[in-house]
MARGURO-184324 format. One record per atom (N, C-alpha, C, O): x, y, z. Coordinates in steps of 0.05 Angstrom, whole numbers, plus 5000, padded with zeros to 4 digits. Atoms other than C-alpha are relative to their C-alpha. Layout:
# residues N
XYZ;...
# end
This chain:
# residues 420
498949965027;434925286627;502449824996;504449845010;497950205004;439224726600;502150104980;504550074985;498249935022;442325016536;499750294993;497550394990;500049735011;444325716514;501349994972;503649914970;499050005027;445025786439;500850294993;499250474993;499049735006;449426386420;500250034970;501549864956;499949955029;448426666350;501350284995;500050484999;498849755008;453527206329;499150064971;499549894954;501149945027;450527566269;501350254988;501650465002;498849775013;453828026219;499449984969;500649814956;500649975029;450928216150;499349734986;500449674965;500950255011;447627546138;496950004996;495549825004;502849975005;440727786117;498849764984;496549694987;500950225016;440427206068;499649745016;498049575008;499850264987;441626666119;498950005029;498449795040;500549994971;439826906189;497349875008;497249745029;502650124993;432526696188;500149705000;499049575018;499750295001;434325986167;501649905024;501049695035;498350084977;439625956222;498350005025;498449805040;501649994976;434726176276;497949785000;497549645020;502150215001;429225706252;501249725004;499849545015;498850264996;434125126253;500449945029;500649705038;499950044971;434725236328;497249975011;496749795027;502850014990;427325356340;498749734994;496949645009;501250255009;425624706304;501649755010;501249535000;498550224989;430324276346;498249805014;496149875024;501650214986;427823616374;500150045031;498349965045;499849934971;430223856443;499450305003;500550464988;501149734999;426724496465;500750175025;499950405026;499449854975;429524706533;502550164995;504750095002;497749835007;434025266508;499250294999;496850364998;500449715005;434826016502;501850064976;503949934971;498349905023;437526376440;500850285006;499150465010;498949734996;442026976450;501350094973;503349984965;499049905026;443127356384;501450265005;500250455015;498449754998;448627876383;500450114972;502049994956;499649885026;448128326323;502550185001;502550395014;497449874998;455328556312;500250234979;502050234962;499949765017;453829216277;499449954971;500650074953;500850055028;450528946214;499150254986;497850424998;500849775015;449429456159;497849934979;496950114964;502250085018;444329056118;497549965016;497250095038;502650034986;437328826139;500149775020;498049665026;499850224981;439928296187;498350055025;496949875034;501549934976;436828656246;497049964996;495649855013;502950035005;429928686214;499249714998;497149635008;500650285001;430227946199;499949875028;498249705033;499950114973;432027796271;497450085015;496249915029;502349904985;426428236299;497449894990;495349915003;502450125011;421427896254;499349735012;497249625009;500450264986;422327256295;498850055027;499950205043;501449954975;417427246353;500049745017;498349565012;499850234982;419426746406;501250095026;503350235026;499149894974;420126886480;502849895009;504050005027;497450114994;426426466482;502350154987;504650104992;498049855015;430026956436;500750255015;498950425021;499049754988;434227496469;501850144980;503750024969;498649865022;436828026421;501750235012;500750395028;498249784991;442828486433;501450114975;502349964958;498649875022;445828986384;502450155011;502250285032;497549864992;452929256389;501550104976;500950024953;498349905021;457929636348;501849774990;502549595005;498450225011;462029196301;502649975015;504350165016;497650064985;467528876343;501249744994;503249665006;498950265007;468728206311;498449775011;497149805032;501650234992;465727516317;500849915028;499049835044;499250094973;469927346379;498750175022;497950065042;501249824981;467127956415;497049945003;496049935025;502950064999;459927786397;499549745015;497749725031;500350264986;460727066420;500550035030;499049935046;499349964972;464027276485;497850155015;497250085038;502249854986;458427766500;497649815004;496349825025;502250194997;453227216487;500549815023;498749755038;499350184978;456926746534;499650145027;498650015046;500349854974;456927286588;497150035008;496550065032;502849974994;449327326583;498649735003;496349725012;501350275001;448026576579;499349905028;500749955048;501050124975;444026226634;500149704999;499849575020;500150295002;444525516608;502449865011;504549985015;497850174990;448724956635;502049934978;504349884983;498350075023;451324826565;499950244980;497850384978;499949795020;453525316511;500349874972;502049704968;499850095028;452325186437;500150254983;498650444987;499649775017;454525666383;499149944971;499549724961;500850035028;451525776314;500550264985;499250464992;499549765016;454226276264;497550054983;496049874975;502649925012;448626656229;499749924971;497649974959;500350115027;450026336161;500049704999;499949584978;499950304999;450325606185;497249905009;495550055016;502650134994;444625116199;500549765018;502249595012;500050244983;443524606255;498449784987;496349834975;501750235006;441123916238;497949985022;498350075044;502349994982;434323786272;500549875027;499149935046;499650154975;437123326327;502850075012;503749925029;497349944990;443823676340;500050055030;501649925044;499949944972;442223956409;499449755017;500849705037;500750244985;439023316433;502349805000;502949685021;497950205002;444722876408;502550095017;503649935031;497649894985;450323326437;499549995030;501249915045;500750004971;446723396504;500049725011;501149675033;500250274990;445322656511;502849895005;503349755025;497350114997;452722496501;501350115025;502449965041;498749884976;455322986554;498649935026;499949905046;501450084976;449822806603;500749715008;500649645031;499450284995;451822076596;502949945004;503749725012;497150044999;459322176596;501350245015;502150445003;499149784983;461522606655;502950084995;503750315000;497249935004;468922566637;500550164975;502850264971;499749835024;467722926571;498750285006;496750305020;501049734996;466623676569;499350144974;497850344974;500449875026;466523846495;499249784979;500349574978;500750185023;463023516435;499850174975;499150414976;500549885026;462823676362;499249774981;499349544989;501150205018;460023316302;501450014973;503150194968;499149985028;461623156230;498550244988;496450324997;501149765013;460223746184;499349944971;500949814957;500750025028;456523766118;500250284987;499050474997;499849745014;458424326070;497650054982;496749874968;502249925018;452824706035;500750264986;502450414995;499449755014;452825265984;498050225008;496650195028;501749774993;449125925984;497049935002;495550045019;502850075001;442425605968;499349775020;497049705022;500450214981;443325056020;500449724989;499949525002;499550265013;445124505970;502649885010;504650025011;497550134992;450324005995;502150034979;501649984955;497949935019;456924185962;501049754985;502149784963;499250245014;458323455944;498449954975;499249794958;501750035024;452823515892;500750224979;499650204957;499349795020;455924135858;503050055003;503950265012;497149994996;463423995856;501250224983;500750244958;498349805013;467924585838;502849955010;503149825031;497350044990;475524595845;500450095029;501749965045;499749904973;475025015908;498649825020;499749765042;501550174982;469724575939;501449735003;501649625025;498650255000;473423945920;502550015018;503149835033;497749964983;479724225954;499250005029;500649895046;500949994972;475724356017;499249735010;499949655032;500850274992;472723666018;502449825005;502449665024;497650164996;479523346009;501450085025;502449905040;498749914976;482323776064;498549905025;499849815044;501650094977;476623596111;500349705006;500649625029;499650284996;477422856099;502749945012;503049775030;497350044988;484822906114;500250095028;501649985045;500049904973;483423306176;498849805020;499849775042;501450204982;478722776205;501949775008;501449655028;498250224993;484422276203;501650065025;502749875038;498449924977;487822666259;498349995026;499450035048;501650024976;481922576306;500349735014;499749525002;499750244983;483522086361;499350095028;500850255040;501049904974;479722176426;502149975022;502450145040;498050044979;485421896467;502550164995;504250195012;497649845007;490522326431;499350254984;500950344968;500949775015;486622916406;501950245005;502450404988;497949814994;491623346442;502649845001;502849665017;499549755015;496723486411;499249994970;500050164955;500750025028;493723246344;498750254988;498950304964;501449765009;489623886341;501950214988;501050404975;498149815012;496124256323;500249964969;501050154955;499750065028;495823926254;497850134983;498350254962;502349915016;488824106230;497850105019;497650025042;502449914985;482624486253;497649844992;496149934975;502250175009;477723926247;497350105011;495249995002;502549894991;472424326285;498750164977;496250194976;500849855024;471924756220;498950275007;499750474995;501449754994;467625296253;499150015029;498749795041;501149984973;465225556320;497249895002;496349825024;502750125000;458325306300;500049715008;498049605015;499850294994;460924606314;500849965029;501849745036;499150024972;462224746388;497649985018;495850155019;502050044979;457724466443;501649935025;503049735025;498150024978;460924536511;498650075027;496750225028;500949934973;459624556586;500850305005;503050384999;499449714996;459125296606;502450055018;503850255015;497849974981;464225196662;502750014985;504650124995;497550005015;469525086608;500950284993;503250354994;499449725006;469125816587;500750155026;502450335025;499449874974;469226026660;502949935008;504250095021;497450094992;475625626670;502250084980;504550134987;498049945021;479125766603;499950284989;501750374975;500349745011;476626456587;498650004973;498149784962;501549985025;473226706524;501849984976;504249914978;498550015025;475326736452;501950244998;501350465007;498149795004;481527136435;499250174975;497650084959;500749815021;481227726387;501149934973;502350094959;499150095026;482827316325;497650024981;495349964988;502249965020;478827476262;499249754986;496849704981;500550235016;479426826225;500249735014;498849545007;499450264989;482026276270;499549985030;500849835044;500650014971;479026406339;498849735008;499149645031;501150274994;475425726333;502349805004;502149645023;497850194998;482025346323;501550055027;502349875040;498649934975;485325726381;498449885024;499649775042;501650114978;479525536427;500149705001;500149585022;499950295001;479724816403;502649905013;502649705028;497450084988;487124766422;500050045030;501049875045;500149944971;485825086490;498249795014;498949695036;501750204988;480024616504;501249725000;501149575020;498950275003;483623996479;502349955020;502849735028;497850034980;489524136526;498949935028;500449825044;501050034972;484924116586;497749805003;497449685024;502350174997;478723706570;499949774979;501349784959;500650215019;476423066536;498050104980;495950224987;501749915021;473223206469;499049754984;500549574979;501250235015;468422736432;499050104973;497850324972;501149945027;466822736358;497749824994;498049574992;502350155008;459822516341;500149964970;500150154954;499650065028;460422176274;497450004984;496749804971;502549955015;454022446245;500250294990;501450465003;500149725011;452823066201;497850155015;495550155005;502049854984;449323486254;500150304995;498650465006;499749725006;451624156225;500550044971;502049894958;499649925028;451124476157;501650254999;500850475008;498149785002;457024926143;499850134973;500350014952;500649865026;455325446090;502650124988;504050275002;497749895014;460725606039;498950204979;497450134961;500949795018;459526266003;502050224997;503850235014;498049805004;463426865977;500350205023;502450325026;499849814978;461827276039;501349885025;501650025045;498550114977;465426796085;502450185007;503750294989;497849824991;470527176127;502749924987;504350094979;497450095011;476226746100;500350074971;502550044960;499849925028;474526966029;500450294996;500350394973;499549715003;475827696043;502550054983;504349884982;497649935015;480828045999;502450015019;502250135040;497550034984;487827906026;499549825024;501249805042;500650174977;484327416074;501949775002;502649695025;498250234998;488826846055;502650055014;503449895031;497549924987;495127206077;499550055030;501249975046;500649944973;491827436141;499449745016;500149715039;500650264987;489226736156;502649855007;502949755029;497450134996;496226456148;501550135024;502649995041;498649874978;499026986195;498749935027;500149875046;501450074975;493626846248;500649715009;501049665032;499550284993;494826096244;502849985012;503249845032;497350004988;502326206256;500050125028;501350015046;500149874973;500726666314;498749825021;499949785042;501350164979;495826196349;501549745006;501549655028;498450244994;500325586340;502350075019;502949925037;497849924982;506225966371;498950065028;500249985048;501149944974;501726216427;499349755016;499749735040;500750254986;499225516443;502449825005;502349665024;497650154994;506125216438;501350095026;502749935039;499049904975;508025656496;498849865024;500149845045;501450144978;503025266538;500149704996;498549555008;499950285007;505024586511;500449835025;502149895042;499750184977;504024026561;502849875000;503849794980;497250094997;510723786588;500349714991;502549624984;499850285007;509023056573;499849944970;499849714962;500250035029;508423176498;502750034988;503950254990;497349985013;514923026460;499950214978;498150224962;499949785020;517023616418;500349884972;499450004952;499650135026;519023136362;497349934988;496949944964;502750075009;511722916358;498650254990;497250244970;501249745009;509523646353;501050084973;499550164956;498849935026;514323766296;498849844977;498349944956;501350175021;511423176257;497250094994;496350094971;502749905004;504423446268;499950264985;498250304968;500049745013;506224146247;500749984970;500050164955;499450035028;508723886181;497549974983;497550024959;502650035014;501423756163;498450264999;496350274987;501349744999;499624476176;501250184979;503350304983;498849875023;500724796108;500050315002;501250444985;500049714997;499425506133;502550105015;502950345017;497849924983;505625496177;502550084984;503149964964;497449915010;512025876161;502049995022;501650125043;498150034979;518025676201;501250285008;501750335031;498849744995;520926376193;498150185016;499050325035;501949844985;514526716216;499749905028;499550065047;500350114973;513826246275;502550075017;502250135040;497549944986;521126366294;499950295010;500650355032;500249724993;520027116293;498150045023;498750185042;502149964979;513627076335;500949875026;500449995047;499250134975;516726586385;502250155014;502550115038;497849854988;522627056397;499050255013;500650395027;501149764988;518027616419;499649965030;497949805038;500250034971;518927686494;498050205012;497150165035;501949804990;514428296502;497249894994;496249914972;502750125004;507627966513;497950204990;496350134973;501949815011;503428596503;500450054971;498550074956;499449955028;506928716437;499249764983;498249784961;500850255013;505727986418;497049994995;496149924973;502950015002;498328036431;498950244983;496750224971;500849775018;497928716394;500049914971;498650034955;499750085028;499828346330;497549884988;497249874964;502550125011;492928016324;498150214991;495950154981;501549775010;490228706308;501150064972;503450164970;499049955027;490828766232;500450294993;501450364971;499549715005;490829526238;502550095015;503250335013;497549924985;497029516283;502250044980;502649884962;497949945019;502929836246;502049774995;502749724972;498150225004;507629246258;498849764986;500149634970;501450215014;502428746235;499850064970;500249894953;500149915028;501429146171;502749964987;502849864964;497350035011;508929146161;500749704995;501849634974;499450285003;509428396172;498449884976;499549724961;501650105022;503728256123;501250094973;501249944954;498849905025;507128696071;502549844993;503149784970;497650175005;513528296080;499349734990;500649634971;500850275009;509927636073;499050014972;499549834956;501149975027;506427886011;502250044979;502149944957;497849945018;512928135980;502049784997;503649774979;498150225000;516727505996;502650065012;504549905011;497549934987;522127876033;500349845026;498449805041;499450154976;525427476089;499550175025;500750395028;500549854975;522627706156;502550015017;503150225028;497650014983;528927486192;502150204989;503250365005;498049815012;533427876143;499150285004;500750465011;501049724998;528928486145;500450105028;501450335032;499849904972;528728526221;502950005010;503650165028;497249994993;536128366226;501250274990;502650405004;499149755011;537528956180;498850245015;500150445021;501349794985;532429376217;501450045028;501750265037;498649994974;535929196283;502750154997;503550305014;497449875005;542629416252;499650304997;501150465007;500749725004;539430066229;499450145027;500450365032;500749884974;536530186298;502550025018;502850225033;497549994985;543330026329;501750244991;502950385007;498549775011;546730526282;498750275008;500050465015;501449764992;541331036297;500650075030;500950305037;499449964972;542630926371;502850115004;503350285020;497249904999;550131026360;500250294991;501550455004;500049725010;548831666320;498850185022;499850405027;501249844978;544331906377;502050045022;502150265034;498049984979;549831756427;502150204992;503050365008;498049815009;554832136384;499050295000;500450475007;501249735000;550132716376;499850115029;500350345034;500149924972;549232726451;502850085010;503250275024;497249954992;556832696460;500950274989;502250435002;499349755013;557733266410;498750235015;499950445020;501449794986;552433666446;501350055027;501550285036;498649974974;556033536512;502650154996;503350335012;497549865006;562533766480;499550304995;501050475004;500749725006;559234396453;499250145026;500050385030;500749884974;556234516521;502550065017;502750275030;497549974985;563034406553;501750234988;503050385003;498449795013;566334866502;498950275008;500450465014;501249744992;561335416518;500750065029;501350295036;499349954972;562735316592;502950085002;503650265018;497249935000;570235336579;500550284991;502250435001;499849725010;569435976539;499250205021;500650405025;500849824979;565636296595;502150005023;502750225034;497950014980;570936056644;502550154991;503850295007;497749865010;576436326599;499750305002;501550445011;500549724997;573237006597;500250095029;501350305035;499949934972;572437006672;502950015010;503750195025;497250004991;579736816683;501750224986;503550334999;498749775012;582037326632;499550255015;501350425018;500749774984;578437836673;501650005026;502650205035;498450034975;581737566736;502950074995;504250215011;497249945007;588537586701;500550304997;502450415007;499749715003;587438316681;500050145027;501650325032;500149884973;585438486752;502649945015;503750125029;497550064985;591538116779;502350154988;504150235003;497949855012;596038456729;500050295010;502150415015;500249734989;593439136753;501150005029;502550185037;499150014972;594638916825;503149975001;504450095017;497150045001;601738686806;501450264994;503450335006;498749755007;603239346773;500050195024;502050335029;500149834977;600839716835;502049915021;503450085034;498150114981;604939256879;502950064992;504650145008;497349935010;611039356834;500650295005;502950365012;499649724995;610040106840;500650055030;502450215037;499449984971;609740036916;502849905007;504250025023;497350114995;615939606915;502150204991;504150245005;498149815010;619440116872;500250245019;502450345024;500049784981;617240656920;501649925026;503150085037;498650104976;619840236978;503049994995;504650065012;497250015006;626340116942;501350284999;503550335009;499049725001;627040866929;500350115029;502350245035;499949914972;625441017002;502349875015;503649995032;497950154987;630240487023;502850114993;504650135010;497549875009;635840806982;500550265015;502750325023;499749744985;634441477014;500749955029;502450085040;499450074972;634441157082;502949915004;504249975023;497350094999;640940817067;502050244999;503950255014;498349765001;643941487047;500050155026;502050255035;500349864975;641241797111;501549865022;502849985039;498550164980;644041227151;503050054998;504450085018;497149965004;650841317120;500950285010;503050315023;499449734991;650542067133;500150015031;501950135043;500150004971;648541947205;502349855012;503449925033;497750154990;653841427213;502550184999;504250185017;497749825003;658941927186;500050225022;502050295034;500349794980;656142457232;500749895028;502050025044;499550134974;656441977290;503049975004;504050015026;497150034998;663741837274;501350275007;503150295024;498949744995;665142567271;499550105028;501350205042;500749924973;661442707335;501649855021;502349955042;498450164981;665142147368;502850115002;503950115024;497249894999;671842457348;500050265016;501850315032;500249754986;669643137375;499649965030;500750105047;500550064972;667142827439;502649915014;503149995037;497550084988;673942507451;501850245005;503250265025;498349764996;677443167439;499150175024;500850275039;501149854978;672843517488;500749875027;501450005047;499450154975;673942967539;502950035007;503650065031;497249974995;681443037531;500550285011;502150315030;499649734991;681043787540;499050035028;500350165045;501249984973;676543717600;501949875020;502349975042;498150144982;681343217630;502450175005;503550185028;497749834996;687043697618;499350245019;500950315036;500849774983;683144267649;499849915029;500750045048;500450104972;681243847709;502649935014;502949955038;497450084988;688343617718;501950245004;504050225015;498349764997;690944327716;500150075029;498150055043;499549944971;693844537784;498350235009;497250225032;501549774991;690245187786;497149925003;495750025020;502850084999;683544857772;499649835025;497549865038;500450164976;684544357827;500050175025;498450135043;500049824977;686244917875;497550155002;496450195024;502549855001;680245307854;497749835010;496049935025;502250184991;675744707866;500149965029;498049945042;499950044971;678344607936;499150255014;497850235035;500849754988;677445337953;497050045000;495850135019;502949955002;670445357929;498349785013;495949805017;501550234988;668644697960;498249844981;496749664990;501550155020;665544447897;501549984975;503550124970;498550065024;667744187831;498950194978;496750154967;500949815020;667444767782;500649894973;499149944954;499350125026;670844397726;500749715004;501349574985;
# end
C-alpha cells in the first residue's frame, strides 16, 4: 500500500460523492481511502455507504472536529504516504501520481502541495463567476503565493497560509509520527501544521492546479462569528509557533513577515505570549472555554484586552487583600473569644484567690489575737517569775539565818545530820 487518502466528512451530502470519485478515478491506483464520518446529521453517511470499493474503509464517530477526524484516519493509515481530502473538495485526476513522483524522486523533500483552483457550489471555477468575496480571495491567494520560496519557506509561512486547506497536503507518513497530529484548532489547523512541517522539512510547491477548493456558504470559516474566531485562532497558532522559532531566524525578519498577516493583533499576541501556564494556554483553543468566550467578547466589543486584564488583576489583588483582612478580622474575633474565655477563667481564679486570702487573713487575725494573749501570759509569767524570785531570796535568807543560828548548829551536831 503506497498511499493512504484520509477523507474527514461532516454534513457534506452535496459534495461527498464527487470527492470520493475524484480519488477513485486517479491515474495512480495503489491507494486506500479512509473516510471518517465526524458525526454528520444529514445523509452524508448514506452517500458514503453507496460507494462500493474494497479500498474504502469507513469509520463513524461522534462529532469531534476536523482535526480529530484527520488524526484518527492517520492512526489507521497503512500507506507510506498520507494525502488528505476534505469531503467538499475535489482532486485533479493526476494529483496522487504527480505528488508521489516528486517525493519518490526527491528524497530530501518530505512534503508537497500544489496550486489550488477555487470552485463554487456547482463546481464552476470561481474565476468565471467573479463576486466581491471571490475576487478578494483570489487577490489574497495571488499575494500569498509570492511568499513561497523553497529555500526560505520557513519562516515565510508566518506571513500567509499558502496551503489554503488540509486537502492540499501530501506528506510522508513518518512526518506525522515525528511531529504529531493536528492540534485542536477549528479553523486554522492546516496553517499550524504547515508551520510545524516547514520548520523541520523541505516543502515543494507543484505549480499546477491539482486541487479544486470549493467555496460555499457551509465552509467552516463562514460560520456566524467565524471571522472573529478565525482571527483569534491565527493569533494563537502564531504565538504558539513563535515559541519554537528556530534560533537562526532573525526576529526582525519575523516582524516584517507578520506585518503581512492581517489577522494578527499585537495586543492579543502580547496577552497570549505572556501566558506562562501551558495547560491554560492550550485550553484557550476550545471556544466553549469560559476565558476564550470572555476574550472573544472583548475582541468583539473593542475593549482593550490589556486594560481589561490589568483592571481584572487589580480587582483580584483587591479581592485578595479583602480576603486577607477578613481572615485577619476572623483571627481577631477568634482571639477575642479566646481572651474572653481566659478572662472568665482568671476572674474565677481571682475569686477563688480572694476567698483564700480572706481565710488567710482570718487565720492571721486569729494568730495575732492568740499572739496578744500569749504576750499577756508571758508578761504575767514574767511578773510571777519576778515575784517568785523575790520570795525565793527571802526564804534563802531566812534559811541561812536559821542555819547560822547557834542552837540549830548545835542541834545538827547532836543529831549527826543536818536538820536545817
